C-alpha positions, 0 to 999 in steps of 0.5 A: 916820351912818357905817360904818367898814370893818373893819380889816385884821388880827385886830381885826375889827368886826361888820357893822352898827355905826353911827357918828355923823360924829365916830365915836361909837357910835350905839347903846351896846347894840352895843358889845362888847370885839371893838369896843372893841379895834377903836376903840382900834386906830383911835385909835392904841392897839396893845393894851388892858391890864388898866388901859385895861379897868378905866378903860373899864368904869368909864366905862361903868358910870358912863354907863350907870347915870346917863345923864350924863357921869362926872366925871374926877376921880371916875373917876380916884379910883375906878380908881386912876389919876391924870390923867396915867396916863389921858392916857398911856393913852388920849390924852385923854377923847374917845378913852376915850368913844369906845372905851367905845362911849359916844355922842356927849356934844354939843358942849359936853362935847366942848369940855371933852374933850382 
């Protein structure tokens, strides 16, 4: 288990939030918009726009409602974004998953997340 130190500047993470060795939040209930902004900064994103938040919120709703990995084709359809837009916004599924504060999906699922 790793606790990342707060970054300098305006984005600060609440103390006591724990991550696994791959940077995934261990307890999804500790997630907040502030935590998401901090995680996004760590993933190389300077800001989260409304399009980012639409995708983050949809991913959280789908996963937390079913406890299963959402299908990206269906996520793209539901949010009105195509895969290229998602890649441009986040760089890949792994970044979205981390920023959304979702737990490590496991080795097999990670192999499909680019």
